[in-house]
All heavy atoms as atom14 arrays in JSON, in Angstrom:
{
  "sequence": "MREIRNAFSHDYPEAESKRAEALNMAWAVAPELIEITEQFEAYVLKLHNIKLGGGH",
  "atom14_mask": [
    [1, 1, 1, 1, 1, 1, 1, 1, 0, 0, 0, 0, 0, 0],
    [1, 1, 1, 1, 1, 1, 1, 1, 1, 1, 1, 0, 0, 0],
    [1, 1, 1, 1, 1, 1, 1, 1, 1, 0, 0, 0, 0, 0],
    [1, 1, 1, 1, 1, 1, 1, 1, 0, 0, 0, 0, 0, 0],
    [1, 1, 1, 1, 1, 1, 1, 1, 1, 1, 1, 0, 0, 0],
    [1, 1, 1, 1, 1, 1, 1, 1, 0, 0, 0, 0, 0, 0],
    [1, 1, 1, 1, 1, 0, 0, 0, 0, 0, 0, 0, 0, 0],
    [1, 1, 1, 1, 1, 1, 1, 1, 1, 1, 1, 0, 0, 0],
    [1, 1, 1, 1, 1, 1, 0, 0, 0, 0, 0, 0, 0, 0],
    [1, 1, 1, 1, 1, 1, 1, 1, 1, 1, 0, 0, 0, 0],
    [1, 1, 1, 1, 1, 1, 1, 1, 0, 0, 0, 0, 0, 0],
    [1, 1, 1, 1, 1, 1, 1, 1, 1, 1, 1, 1, 0, 0],
    [1, 1, 1, 1, 1, 1, 1, 0, 0, 0, 0, 0, 0, 0],
    [1, 1, 1, 1, 1, 1, 1, 1, 1, 0, 0, 0, 0, 0],
    [1, 1, 1, 1, 1, 0, 0, 0, 0, 0, 0, 0, 0, 0],
    [1, 1, 1, 1, 1, 1, 1, 1, 1, 0, 0, 0, 0, 0],
    [1, 1, 1, 1, 1, 1, 0, 0, 0, 0, 0, 0, 0, 0],
    [1, 1, 1, 1, 1, 1, 1, 1, 1, 0, 0, 0, 0, 0],
    [1, 1, 1, 1, 1, 1, 1, 1, 1, 1, 1, 0, 0, 0],
    [1, 1, 1, 1, 1, 0, 0, 0, 0, 0, 0, 0, 0, 0],
    [1, 1, 1, 1, 1, 1, 1, 1, 1, 0, 0, 0, 0, 0],
    [1, 1, 1, 1, 1, 0, 0, 0, 0, 0, 0, 0, 0, 0],
    [1, 1, 1, 1, 1, 1, 1, 1, 0, 0, 0, 0, 0, 0],
    [1, 1, 1, 1, 1, 1, 1, 1, 0, 0, 0, 0, 0, 0],
    [1, 1, 1, 1, 1, 1, 1, 1, 0, 0, 0, 0, 0, 0],
    [1, 1, 1, 1, 1, 0, 0, 0, 0, 0, 0, 0, 0, 0],
    [1, 1, 1, 1, 1, 1, 1, 1, 1, 1, 1, 1, 1, 1],
    [1, 1, 1, 1, 1, 0, 0, 0, 0, 0, 0, 0, 0, 0],
    [1, 1, 1, 1, 1, 1, 1, 0, 0, 0, 0, 0, 0, 0],
    [1, 1, 1, 1, 1, 0, 0, 0, 0, 0, 0, 0, 0, 0],
    [1, 1, 1, 1, 1, 1, 1, 0, 0, 0, 0, 0, 0, 0],
    [1, 1, 1, 1, 1, 1, 1, 1, 1, 0, 0, 0, 0, 0],
    [1, 1, 1, 1, 1, 1, 1, 1, 0, 0, 0, 0, 0, 0],
    [1, 1, 1, 1, 1, 1, 1, 1, 0, 0, 0, 0, 0, 0],
    [1, 1, 1, 1, 1, 1, 1, 1, 1, 0, 0, 0, 0, 0],
    [1, 1, 1, 1, 1, 1, 1, 1, 0, 0, 0, 0, 0, 0],
    [1, 1, 1, 1, 1, 1, 1, 0, 0, 0, 0, 0, 0, 0],
    [1, 1, 1, 1, 1, 1, 1, 1, 1, 0, 0, 0, 0, 0],
    [1, 1, 1, 1, 1, 1, 1, 1, 1, 0, 0, 0, 0, 0],
    [1, 1, 1, 1, 1, 1, 1, 1, 1, 1, 1, 0, 0, 0],
    [1, 1, 1, 1, 1, 1, 1, 1, 1, 0, 0, 0, 0, 0],
    [1, 1, 1, 1, 1, 0, 0, 0, 0, 0, 0, 0, 0, 0],
    [1, 1, 1, 1, 1, 1, 1, 1, 1, 1, 1, 1, 0, 0],
    [1, 1, 1, 1, 1, 1, 1, 0, 0, 0, 0, 0, 0, 0],
    [1, 1, 1, 1, 1, 1, 1, 1, 0, 0, 0, 0, 0, 0],
    [1, 1, 1, 1, 1, 1, 1, 1, 1, 0, 0, 0, 0, 0],
    [1, 1, 1, 1, 1, 1, 1, 1, 0, 0, 0, 0, 0, 0],
    [1, 1, 1, 1, 1, 1, 1, 1, 1, 1, 0, 0, 0, 0],
    [1, 1, 1, 1, 1, 1, 1, 1, 0, 0, 0, 0, 0, 0],
    [1, 1, 1, 1, 1, 1, 1, 1, 0, 0, 0, 0, 0, 0],
    [1, 1, 1, 1, 1, 1, 1, 1, 1, 0, 0, 0, 0, 0],
    [1, 1, 1, 1, 1, 1, 1, 1, 0, 0, 0, 0, 0, 0],
    [1, 1, 1, 1, 0, 0, 0, 0, 0, 0, 0, 0, 0, 0],
    [1, 1, 1, 1, 0, 0, 0, 0, 0, 0, 0, 0, 0, 0],
    [1, 1, 1, 1, 0, 0, 0, 0, 0, 0, 0, 0, 0, 0],
    [1, 1, 1, 1, 1, 1, 1, 1, 1, 1, 0, 0, 0, 0]
  ],
  "atom14_positions": [
    [[-2.67, 8.03, 3.41], [-2.74, 6.83, 2.6], [-4.13, 6.71, 1.96], [-4.24, 6.2, 0.86], [-2.4, 5.61, 3.43], [-0.93, 5.53, 3.76], [-0.56, 4.05, 4.69], [0.91, 4.57, 5.48], [0.0, 0.0, 0.0], [0.0, 0.0, 0.0], [0.0, 0.0, 0.0], [0.0, 0.0, 0.0], [0.0, 0.0, 0.0], [0.0, 0.0, 0.0]],
    [[-5.14, 7.17, 2.68], [-6.5, 7.14, 2.12], [-6.58, 8.02, 0.87], [-7.22, 7.66, -0.11], [-7.5, 7.6, 3.16], [-8.94, 7.47, 2.69], [-9.92, 7.87, 3.74], [-9.72, 7.04, 4.92], [-10.08, 7.38, 6.13], [-10.67, 8.52, 6.35], [-9.87, 6.57, 7.15], [0.0, 0.0, 0.0], [0.0, 0.0, 0.0], [0.0, 0.0, 0.0]],
    [[-5.9, 9.15, 0.92], [-5.89, 10.06, -0.23], [-5.26, 9.39, -1.45], [-5.75, 9.51, -2.57], [-5.11, 11.33, 0.13], [-5.0, 12.33, -1.0], [-4.13, 13.53, -0.64], [-3.87, 13.75, 0.57], [-3.71, 14.22, -1.56], [0.0, 0.0, 0.0], [0.0, 0.0, 0.0], [0.0, 0.0, 0.0], [0.0, 0.0, 0.0], [0.0, 0.0, 0.0]],
    [[-4.2, 8.62, -1.22], [-3.54, 7.91, -2.31], [-4.47, 6.84, -2.87], [-4.63, 6.72, -4.09], [-2.22, 7.28, -1.82], [-1.25, 8.39, -1.41], [-1.61, 6.41, -2.9], [-0.05, 7.89, -0.63], [0.0, 0.0, 0.0], [0.0, 0.0, 0.0], [0.0, 0.0, 0.0], [0.0, 0.0, 0.0], [0.0, 0.0, 0.0], [0.0, 0.0, 0.0]],
    [[-5.11, 6.08, -1.98], [-6.05, 5.06, -2.44], [-7.15, 5.69, -3.29], [-7.49, 5.2, -4.36], [-6.68, 4.35, -1.25], [-7.64, 3.25, -1.67], [-8.7, 2.93, -0.66], [-9.5, 4.1, -0.38], [-10.16, 4.3, 0.74], [-10.1, 3.42, 1.71], [-10.88, 5.38, 0.93], [0.0, 0.0, 0.0], [0.0, 0.0, 0.0], [0.0, 0.0, 0.0]],
    [[-7.69, 6.81, -2.82], [-8.75, 7.48, -3.56], [-8.27, 7.97, -4.91], [-9.01, 7.92, -5.89], [-9.32, 8.63, -2.73], [-10.1, 8.16, -1.54], [-10.51, 7.01, -1.47], [-10.29, 9.04, -0.57], [0.0, 0.0, 0.0], [0.0, 0.0, 0.0], [0.0, 0.0, 0.0], [0.0, 0.0, 0.0], [0.0, 0.0, 0.0], [0.0, 0.0, 0.0]],
    [[-7.04, 8.43, -4.96], [-6.49, 8.91, -6.24], [-6.42, 7.79, -7.26], [-6.65, 8.0, -8.45], [-5.11, 9.53, -6.02], [0.0, 0.0, 0.0], [0.0, 0.0, 0.0], [0.0, 0.0, 0.0], [0.0, 0.0, 0.0], [0.0, 0.0, 0.0], [0.0, 0.0, 0.0], [0.0, 0.0, 0.0], [0.0, 0.0, 0.0], [0.0, 0.0, 0.0]],
    [[-6.12, 6.57, -6.81], [-6.06, 5.44, -7.73], [-7.43, 4.9, -8.1], [-7.59, 4.24, -9.11], [-5.21, 4.3, -7.13], [-3.74, 4.51, -7.29], [-2.96, 4.86, -6.21], [-3.14, 4.37, -8.52], [-1.6, 5.07, -6.34], [-1.78, 4.57, -8.67], [-1.01, 4.93, -7.58], [0.0, 0.0, 0.0], [0.0, 0.0, 0.0], [0.0, 0.0, 0.0]],
    [[-8.42, 5.17, -7.28], [-9.75, 4.62, -7.56], [-10.51, 5.42, -8.6], [-11.5, 4.96, -9.14], [-10.57, 4.52, -6.27], [-10.85, 5.8, -5.77], [0.0, 0.0, 0.0], [0.0, 0.0, 0.0], [0.0, 0.0, 0.0], [0.0, 0.0, 0.0], [0.0, 0.0, 0.0], [0.0, 0.0, 0.0], [0.0, 0.0, 0.0], [0.0, 0.0, 0.0]],
    [[-10.04, 6.62, -8.92], [-10.68, 7.45, -9.93], [-9.76, 7.53, -11.14], [-8.66, 8.05, -11.05], [-10.95, 8.84, -9.39], [-11.8, 8.83, -8.15], [-13.12, 8.49, -8.17], [-11.5, 9.1, -6.86], [-13.61, 8.55, -6.94], [-12.64, 8.91, -6.13], [0.0, 0.0, 0.0], [0.0, 0.0, 0.0], [0.0, 0.0, 0.0], [0.0, 0.0, 0.0]],
    [[-10.23, 7.0, -12.25], [-9.4, 6.97, -13.46], [-9.92, 7.98, -14.46], [-11.01, 7.82, -15.01], [-9.4, 5.56, -14.06], [-8.45, 5.45, -15.24], [-7.5, 6.24, -15.31], [-8.68, 4.58, -16.1], [0.0, 0.0, 0.0], [0.0, 0.0, 0.0], [0.0, 0.0, 0.0], [0.0, 0.0, 0.0], [0.0, 0.0, 0.0], [0.0, 0.0, 0.0]],
    [[-9.14, 9.02, -14.67], [-9.47, 10.03, -15.66], [-8.34, 10.03, -16.7], [-7.27, 10.57, -16.44], [-9.6, 11.4, -15.01], [-10.65, 11.44, -13.93], [-10.31, 11.48, -12.58], [-12.0, 11.4, -14.27], [-11.28, 11.51, -11.6], [-12.99, 11.42, -13.29], [-12.62, 11.48, -11.95], [-13.58, 11.49, -10.98], [0.0, 0.0, 0.0], [0.0, 0.0, 0.0]],
    [[-8.58, 9.42, -17.84], [-7.51, 9.27, -18.86], [-6.85, 10.59, -19.24], [-5.67, 10.62, -19.56], [-8.23, 8.65, -20.05], [-9.45, 8.01, -19.49], [-9.83, 8.83, -18.28], [0.0, 0.0, 0.0], [0.0, 0.0, 0.0], [0.0, 0.0, 0.0], [0.0, 0.0, 0.0], [0.0, 0.0, 0.0], [0.0, 0.0, 0.0], [0.0, 0.0, 0.0]],
    [[-7.59, 11.68, -19.21], [-7.02, 12.96, -19.63], [-6.17, 13.61, -18.54], [-5.52, 14.61, -18.79], [-8.15, 13.93, -20.06], [-9.05, 14.38, -18.94], [-10.13, 13.39, -18.54], [-10.29, 12.32, -19.16], [-10.82, 13.69, -17.55], [0.0, 0.0, 0.0], [0.0, 0.0, 0.0], [0.0, 0.0, 0.0], [0.0, 0.0, 0.0], [0.0, 0.0, 0.0]],
    [[-6.15, 13.05, -17.35], [-5.44, 13.65, -16.22], [-4.15, 12.9, -15.92], [-3.97, 12.36, -14.84], [-6.36, 13.68, -15.01], [0.0, 0.0, 0.0], [0.0, 0.0, 0.0], [0.0, 0.0, 0.0], [0.0, 0.0, 0.0], [0.0, 0.0, 0.0], [0.0, 0.0, 0.0], [0.0, 0.0, 0.0], [0.0, 0.0, 0.0], [0.0, 0.0, 0.0]],
    [[-3.25, 12.88, -16.87], [-1.98, 12.16, -16.69], [-1.18, 12.69, -15.51], [-0.56, 11.93, -14.78], [-1.15, 12.24, -17.96], [-1.73, 11.43, -19.11], [-0.88, 11.5, -20.36], [0.3, 11.92, -20.26], [-1.39, 11.15, -21.42], [0.0, 0.0, 0.0], [0.0, 0.0, 0.0], [0.0, 0.0, 0.0], [0.0, 0.0, 0.0], [0.0, 0.0, 0.0]],
    [[-1.2, 13.99, -15.3], [-0.42, 14.57, -14.2], [-0.97, 14.11, -12.85], [-0.21, 13.88, -11.91], [-0.4, 16.08, -14.28], [-1.71, 16.62, -14.12], [0.0, 0.0, 0.0], [0.0, 0.0, 0.0], [0.0, 0.0, 0.0], [0.0, 0.0, 0.0], [0.0, 0.0, 0.0], [0.0, 0.0, 0.0], [0.0, 0.0, 0.0], [0.0, 0.0, 0.0]],
    [[-2.3, 13.96, -12.74], [-2.9, 13.47, -11.49], [-2.5, 12.02, -11.24], [-2.2, 11.63, -10.1], [-4.43, 13.57, -11.53], [-4.93, 14.97, -11.47], [-4.81, 15.5, -10.07], [-5.45, 16.87, -9.99], [-5.24, 17.5, -8.71], [0.0, 0.0, 0.0], [0.0, 0.0, 0.0], [0.0, 0.0, 0.0], [0.0, 0.0, 0.0], [0.0, 0.0, 0.0]],
    [[-2.47, 11.19, -12.29], [-2.05, 9.79, -12.13], [-0.59, 9.72, -11.73], [-0.2, 8.93, -10.87], [-2.32, 9.01, -13.41], [-3.79, 8.73, -13.66], [-4.03, 7.64, -14.68], [-3.18, 7.72, -15.85], [-3.53, 8.24, -17.02], [-4.73, 8.72, -17.2], [-2.69, 8.24, -18.02], [0.0, 0.0, 0.0], [0.0, 0.0, 0.0], [0.0, 0.0, 0.0]],
    [[0.24, 10.54, -12.34], [1.67, 10.56, -11.99], [1.86, 11.01, -10.54], [2.68, 10.44, -9.81], [2.43, 11.48, -12.94], [0.0, 0.0, 0.0], [0.0, 0.0, 0.0], [0.0, 0.0, 0.0], [0.0, 0.0, 0.0], [0.0, 0.0, 0.0], [0.0, 0.0, 0.0], [0.0, 0.0, 0.0], [0.0, 0.0, 0.0], [0.0, 0.0, 0.0]],
    [[1.1, 12.0, -10.12], [1.19, 12.49, -8.74], [0.78, 11.39, -7.76], [1.45, 11.19, -6.73], [0.29, 13.71, -8.57], [0.34, 14.34, -7.21], [-0.6, 15.53, -7.09], [-0.87, 16.2, -8.11], [-1.07, 15.77, -5.98], [0.0, 0.0, 0.0], [0.0, 0.0, 0.0], [0.0, 0.0, 0.0], [0.0, 0.0, 0.0], [0.0, 0.0, 0.0]],
    [[-0.3, 10.67, -8.07], [-0.75, 9.58, -7.2], [0.3, 8.49, -7.12], [0.56, 7.95, -6.05], [-2.08, 9.02, -7.71], [0.0, 0.0, 0.0], [0.0, 0.0, 0.0], [0.0, 0.0, 0.0], [0.0, 0.0, 0.0], [0.0, 0.0, 0.0], [0.0, 0.0, 0.0], [0.0, 0.0, 0.0], [0.0, 0.0, 0.0], [0.0, 0.0, 0.0]],
    [[0.91, 8.15, -8.23], [1.94, 7.12, -8.25], [3.16, 7.56, -7.43], [3.71, 6.77, -6.66], [2.34, 6.81, -9.69], [3.27, 5.63, -9.9], [2.68, 4.35, -9.32], [3.56, 5.45, -11.38], [0.0, 0.0, 0.0], [0.0, 0.0, 0.0], [0.0, 0.0, 0.0], [0.0, 0.0, 0.0], [0.0, 0.0, 0.0], [0.0, 0.0, 0.0]],
    [[3.54, 8.79, -7.56], [4.68, 9.3, -6.78], [4.37, 9.3, -5.29], [5.23, 8.97, -4.47], [5.06, 10.71, -7.24], [5.78, 10.7, -8.57], [6.44, 9.74, -8.92], [5.62, 11.77, -9.33], [0.0, 0.0, 0.0], [0.0, 0.0, 0.0], [0.0, 0.0, 0.0], [0.0, 0.0, 0.0], [0.0, 0.0, 0.0], [0.0, 0.0, 0.0]],
    [[3.14, 9.65, -4.9], [2.76, 9.61, -3.49], [2.79, 8.17, -2.98], [3.26, 7.91, -1.87], [1.36, 10.2, -3.28], [1.31, 11.71, -3.43], [-0.28, 12.47, -2.94], [-1.48, 11.55, -3.87], [0.0, 0.0, 0.0], [0.0, 0.0, 0.0], [0.0, 0.0, 0.0], [0.0, 0.0, 0.0], [0.0, 0.0, 0.0], [0.0, 0.0, 0.0]],
    [[2.3, 7.23, -3.78], [2.29, 5.82, -3.38], [3.72, 5.31, -3.21], [4.02, 4.58, -2.26], [1.53, 4.98, -4.4], [0.0, 0.0, 0.0], [0.0, 0.0, 0.0], [0.0, 0.0, 0.0], [0.0, 0.0, 0.0], [0.0, 0.0, 0.0], [0.0, 0.0, 0.0], [0.0, 0.0, 0.0], [0.0, 0.0, 0.0], [0.0, 0.0, 0.0]],
    [[4.57, 5.66, -4.12], [5.97, 5.24, -4.04], [6.63, 5.78, -2.77], [7.43, 5.09, -2.13], [6.72, 5.71, -5.29], [8.1, 5.19, -5.37], [9.25, 5.88, -5.16], [8.51, 3.85, -5.68], [10.34, 5.07, -5.32], [9.92, 3.81, -5.65], [7.82, 2.68, -6.0], [10.64, 2.65, -5.9], [8.55, 1.53, -6.26], [9.94, 1.53, -6.2]],
    [[6.27, 7.0, -2.39], [6.86, 7.63, -1.21], [6.47, 6.91, 0.08], [7.26, 6.86, 1.03], [6.46, 9.1, -1.14], [0.0, 0.0, 0.0], [0.0, 0.0, 0.0], [0.0, 0.0, 0.0], [0.0, 0.0, 0.0], [0.0, 0.0, 0.0], [0.0, 0.0, 0.0], [0.0, 0.0, 0.0], [0.0, 0.0, 0.0], [0.0, 0.0, 0.0]],
    [[5.26, 6.36, 0.14], [4.81, 5.7, 1.37], [4.97, 4.18, 1.32], [4.63, 3.49, 2.27], [3.35, 6.05, 1.73], [3.2, 7.54, 1.97], [2.38, 5.55, 0.7], [0.0, 0.0, 0.0], [0.0, 0.0, 0.0], [0.0, 0.0, 0.0], [0.0, 0.0, 0.0], [0.0, 0.0, 0.0], [0.0, 0.0, 0.0], [0.0, 0.0, 0.0]],
    [[5.5, 3.66, 0.24], [5.66, 2.2, 0.1], [6.45, 1.59, 1.26], [6.02, 0.57, 1.8], [6.31, 1.85, -1.24], [0.0, 0.0, 0.0], [0.0, 0.0, 0.0], [0.0, 0.0, 0.0], [0.0, 0.0, 0.0], [0.0, 0.0, 0.0], [0.0, 0.0, 0.0], [0.0, 0.0, 0.0], [0.0, 0.0, 0.0], [0.0, 0.0, 0.0]],
    [[7.56, 2.16, 1.7], [8.28, 1.55, 2.83], [7.42, 1.47, 4.09], [7.48, 0.48, 4.82], [9.48, 2.48, 3.04], [9.7, 3.12, 1.71], [8.31, 3.3, 1.13], [0.0, 0.0, 0.0], [0.0, 0.0, 0.0], [0.0, 0.0, 0.0], [0.0, 0.0, 0.0], [0.0, 0.0, 0.0], [0.0, 0.0, 0.0], [0.0, 0.0, 0.0]],
    [[6.61, 2.47, 4.34], [5.73, 2.46, 5.51], [4.68, 1.36, 5.37], [4.38, 0.65, 6.33], [5.05, 3.81, 5.68], [4.2, 3.91, 6.91], [3.58, 5.28, 7.09], [3.84, 6.19, 6.29], [2.8, 5.42, 8.04], [0.0, 0.0, 0.0], [0.0, 0.0, 0.0], [0.0, 0.0, 0.0], [0.0, 0.0, 0.0], [0.0, 0.0, 0.0]],
    [[4.12, 1.2, 4.18], [3.13, 0.14, 3.96], [3.74, -1.24, 4.13], [3.12, -2.14, 4.7], [2.52, 0.28, 2.56], [1.61, 1.48, 2.35], [1.22, 1.59, 0.88], [0.39, 1.39, 3.24], [0.0, 0.0, 0.0], [0.0, 0.0, 0.0], [0.0, 0.0, 0.0], [0.0, 0.0, 0.0], [0.0, 0.0, 0.0], [0.0, 0.0, 0.0]],
    [[4.97, -1.41, 3.67], [5.66, -2.7, 3.84], [5.88, -2.97, 5.33], [5.66, -4.08, 5.8], [6.99, -2.71, 3.06], [6.69, -2.73, 1.56], [7.85, -3.91, 3.47], [7.9, -2.48, 0.68], [0.0, 0.0, 0.0], [0.0, 0.0, 0.0], [0.0, 0.0, 0.0], [0.0, 0.0, 0.0], [0.0, 0.0, 0.0], [0.0, 0.0, 0.0]],
    [[6.29, -1.96, 6.07], [6.51, -2.11, 7.52], [5.21, -2.49, 8.23], [5.2, -3.38, 9.09], [7.1, -0.83, 8.11], [7.33, -0.9, 9.6], [8.37, -1.93, 10.01], [9.27, -2.24, 9.21], [8.28, -2.42, 11.15], [0.0, 0.0, 0.0], [0.0, 0.0, 0.0], [0.0, 0.0, 0.0], [0.0, 0.0, 0.0], [0.0, 0.0, 0.0]],
    [[4.12, -1.84, 7.89], [2.82, -2.16, 8.49], [2.45, -3.6, 8.19], [1.99, -4.33, 9.06], [1.74, -1.19, 7.98], [1.99, 0.22, 8.54], [0.34, -1.68, 8.34], [1.17, 1.31, 7.9], [0.0, 0.0, 0.0], [0.0, 0.0, 0.0], [0.0, 0.0, 0.0], [0.0, 0.0, 0.0], [0.0, 0.0, 0.0], [0.0, 0.0, 0.0]],
    [[2.65, -4.02, 6.96], [2.34, -5.4, 6.55], [3.18, -6.4, 7.33], [2.67, -7.42, 7.8], [2.56, -5.57, 5.04], [1.74, -4.62, 4.34], [2.2, -6.97, 4.58], [0.0, 0.0, 0.0], [0.0, 0.0, 0.0], [0.0, 0.0, 0.0], [0.0, 0.0, 0.0], [0.0, 0.0, 0.0], [0.0, 0.0, 0.0], [0.0, 0.0, 0.0]],
    [[4.46, -6.12, 7.47], [5.34, -7.03, 8.21], [4.95, -7.1, 9.69], [4.97, -8.18, 10.28], [6.79, -6.59, 8.05], [7.32, -6.85, 6.65], [8.7, -6.25, 6.42], [9.14, -5.39, 7.21], [9.32, -6.63, 5.4], [0.0, 0.0, 0.0], [0.0, 0.0, 0.0], [0.0, 0.0, 0.0], [0.0, 0.0, 0.0], [0.0, 0.0, 0.0]],
    [[4.59, -5.97, 10.27], [4.16, -5.97, 11.67], [2.86, -6.76, 11.85], [2.7, -7.49, 12.82], [3.98, -4.54, 12.17], [5.29, -3.81, 12.35], [5.1, -2.36, 12.76], [3.98, -1.89, 12.98], [6.2, -1.63, 12.87], [0.0, 0.0, 0.0], [0.0, 0.0, 0.0], [0.0, 0.0, 0.0], [0.0, 0.0, 0.0], [0.0, 0.0, 0.0]],
    [[1.95, -6.6, 10.91], [0.68, -7.34, 10.97], [0.94, -8.84, 10.85], [0.36, -9.64, 11.59], [-0.26, -6.87, 9.86], [-1.55, -7.64, 9.82], [-2.52, -7.44, 10.78], [-1.78, -8.57, 8.82], [-3.71, -8.15, 10.75], [-2.96, -9.28, 8.79], [-3.93, -9.08, 9.75], [0.0, 0.0, 0.0], [0.0, 0.0, 0.0], [0.0, 0.0, 0.0]],
    [[1.81, -9.22, 9.93], [2.13, -10.63, 9.75], [2.74, -11.21, 11.04], [2.38, -12.31, 11.47], [3.09, -10.82, 8.59], [3.42, -12.26, 8.32], [4.33, -12.47, 7.12], [4.89, -11.49, 6.6], [4.47, -13.62, 6.71], [0.0, 0.0, 0.0], [0.0, 0.0, 0.0], [0.0, 0.0, 0.0], [0.0, 0.0, 0.0], [0.0, 0.0, 0.0]],
    [[3.66, -10.47, 11.66], [4.27, -10.93, 12.91], [3.22, -11.05, 14.01], [3.24, -12.01, 14.8], [5.38, -9.97, 13.34], [0.0, 0.0, 0.0], [0.0, 0.0, 0.0], [0.0, 0.0, 0.0], [0.0, 0.0, 0.0], [0.0, 0.0, 0.0], [0.0, 0.0, 0.0], [0.0, 0.0, 0.0], [0.0, 0.0, 0.0], [0.0, 0.0, 0.0]],
    [[2.29, -10.12, 14.07], [1.23, -10.16, 15.07], [0.35, -11.39, 14.88], [0.05, -12.1, 15.84], [0.4, -8.88, 14.96], [-0.84, -8.89, 15.81], [-0.77, -8.66, 17.18], [-2.09, -9.1, 15.24], [-1.92, -8.67, 17.97], [-3.23, -9.1, 16.02], [-3.15, -8.88, 17.38], [-4.28, -8.89, 18.14], [0.0, 0.0, 0.0], [0.0, 0.0, 0.0]],
    [[-0.07, -11.65, 13.65], [-0.92, -12.8, 13.37], [-0.19, -14.1, 13.69], [-0.75, -15.01, 14.29], [-1.41, -12.79, 11.9], [-2.08, -14.1, 11.52], [-2.35, -11.62, 11.66], [0.0, 0.0, 0.0], [0.0, 0.0, 0.0], [0.0, 0.0, 0.0], [0.0, 0.0, 0.0], [0.0, 0.0, 0.0], [0.0, 0.0, 0.0], [0.0, 0.0, 0.0]],
    [[1.07, -14.19, 13.31], [1.86, -15.38, 13.59], [1.98, -15.61, 15.09], [1.79, -16.73, 15.58], [3.25, -15.26, 12.96], [4.19, -16.43, 13.13], [3.59, -17.7, 12.53], [5.53, -16.13, 12.49], [0.0, 0.0, 0.0], [0.0, 0.0, 0.0], [0.0, 0.0, 0.0], [0.0, 0.0, 0.0], [0.0, 0.0, 0.0], [0.0, 0.0, 0.0]],
    [[2.27, -14.56, 15.83], [2.43, -14.68, 17.28], [1.11, -15.06, 17.96], [1.07, -15.92, 18.84], [2.93, -13.35, 17.85], [3.1, -13.34, 19.34], [3.57, -11.98, 19.81], [3.63, -11.93, 21.32], [3.99, -10.6, 21.81], [0.0, 0.0, 0.0], [0.0, 0.0, 0.0], [0.0, 0.0, 0.0], [0.0, 0.0, 0.0], [0.0, 0.0, 0.0]],
    [[0.04, -14.44, 17.54], [-1.26, -14.64, 18.2], [-1.91, -15.95, 17.82], [-2.49, -16.61, 18.66], [-2.18, -13.48, 17.8], [-3.17, -13.02, 18.84], [-2.43, -12.46, 20.05], [-4.06, -11.95, 18.23], [0.0, 0.0, 0.0], [0.0, 0.0, 0.0], [0.0, 0.0, 0.0], [0.0, 0.0, 0.0], [0.0, 0.0, 0.0], [0.0, 0.0, 0.0]],
    [[-1.8, -16.32, 16.57], [-2.56, -17.46, 16.07], [-1.7, -18.55, 15.43], [-2.23, -19.51, 14.88], [-3.61, -16.99, 15.05], [-4.56, -15.99, 15.61], [-5.53, -16.31, 16.52], [-4.66, -14.65, 15.39], [-6.21, -15.21, 16.83], [-5.69, -14.2, 16.17], [0.0, 0.0, 0.0], [0.0, 0.0, 0.0], [0.0, 0.0, 0.0], [0.0, 0.0, 0.0]],
    [[-0.41, -18.36, 15.43], [0.52, -19.3, 14.81], [0.13, -19.59, 13.37], [0.14, -20.72, 12.91], [0.62, -20.61, 15.61], [1.86, -21.38, 15.25], [2.87, -20.79, 14.83], [1.81, -22.69, 15.38], [0.0, 0.0, 0.0], [0.0, 0.0, 0.0], [0.0, 0.0, 0.0], [0.0, 0.0, 0.0], [0.0, 0.0, 0.0], [0.0, 0.0, 0.0]],
    [[-0.26, -18.52, 12.67], [-0.64, -18.63, 11.26], [0.45, -17.96, 10.44], [0.81, -16.82, 10.66], [-1.98, -17.92, 10.99], [-3.11, -18.59, 11.79], [-2.31, -17.91, 9.5], [-4.42, -17.82, 11.74], [0.0, 0.0, 0.0], [0.0, 0.0, 0.0], [0.0, 0.0, 0.0], [0.0, 0.0, 0.0], [0.0, 0.0, 0.0], [0.0, 0.0, 0.0]],
    [[0.97, -18.68, 9.48], [2.0, -18.15, 8.58], [1.31, -17.63, 7.33], [0.61, -18.37, 6.65], [3.01, -19.24, 8.22], [4.07, -18.78, 7.25], [5.17, -18.02, 7.98], [6.34, -17.8, 7.05], [6.64, -16.43, 6.83], [0.0, 0.0, 0.0], [0.0, 0.0, 0.0], [0.0, 0.0, 0.0], [0.0, 0.0, 0.0], [0.0, 0.0, 0.0]],
    [[1.46, -16.34, 7.07], [0.89, -15.75, 5.87], [1.84, -15.98, 4.71], [3.05, -15.86, 4.86], [0.63, -14.26, 6.07], [-0.29, -13.89, 7.23], [-0.4, -12.38, 7.36], [-1.66, -14.5, 7.02], [0.0, 0.0, 0.0], [0.0, 0.0, 0.0], [0.0, 0.0, 0.0], [0.0, 0.0, 0.0], [0.0, 0.0, 0.0], [0.0, 0.0, 0.0]],
    [[1.31, -16.3, 3.55], [2.15, -16.56, 2.38], [2.58, -15.29, 1.7], [2.2, -14.2, 2.07], [0.0, 0.0, 0.0], [0.0, 0.0, 0.0], [0.0, 0.0, 0.0], [0.0, 0.0, 0.0], [0.0, 0.0, 0.0], [0.0, 0.0, 0.0], [0.0, 0.0, 0.0], [0.0, 0.0, 0.0], [0.0, 0.0, 0.0], [0.0, 0.0, 0.0]],
    [[3.38, -15.46, 0.69], [3.81, -14.31, -0.1], [5.2, -13.87, 0.24], [5.9, -14.47, 1.05], [0.0, 0.0, 0.0], [0.0, 0.0, 0.0], [0.0, 0.0, 0.0], [0.0, 0.0, 0.0], [0.0, 0.0, 0.0], [0.0, 0.0, 0.0], [0.0, 0.0, 0.0], [0.0, 0.0, 0.0], [0.0, 0.0, 0.0], [0.0, 0.0, 0.0]],
    [[5.57, -12.8, -0.36], [6.89, -12.22, -0.15], [6.9, -10.85, -0.75], [5.91, -10.36, -1.24], [0.0, 0.0, 0.0], [0.0, 0.0, 0.0], [0.0, 0.0, 0.0], [0.0, 0.0, 0.0], [0.0, 0.0, 0.0], [0.0, 0.0, 0.0], [0.0, 0.0, 0.0], [0.0, 0.0, 0.0], [0.0, 0.0, 0.0], [0.0, 0.0, 0.0]],
    [[8.02, -10.23, -0.72], [8.12, -8.85, -1.21], [8.77, -8.87, -2.55], [9.78, -9.26, -2.83], [8.91, -7.97, -0.26], [8.42, -8.08, 1.14], [7.64, -7.1, 1.7], [8.56, -9.04, 2.07], [7.36, -7.47, 2.95], [7.92, -8.65, 3.18], [0.0, 0.0, 0.0], [0.0, 0.0, 0.0], [0.0, 0.0, 0.0], [0.0, 0.0, 0.0]]
  ]
}
């Protein structure tokens, strides 16, 4: 996931294939990121009774 983040942090307009590759990698791990976010939200709610806003 760090590699994907790094790929998005460097913008090279002439490297369209690199941007497409980074986007495809991000799309592939999106379900895992959503699961991590949901687990974190449940943890915070359980521990501190704090409801995080937002939705998917």
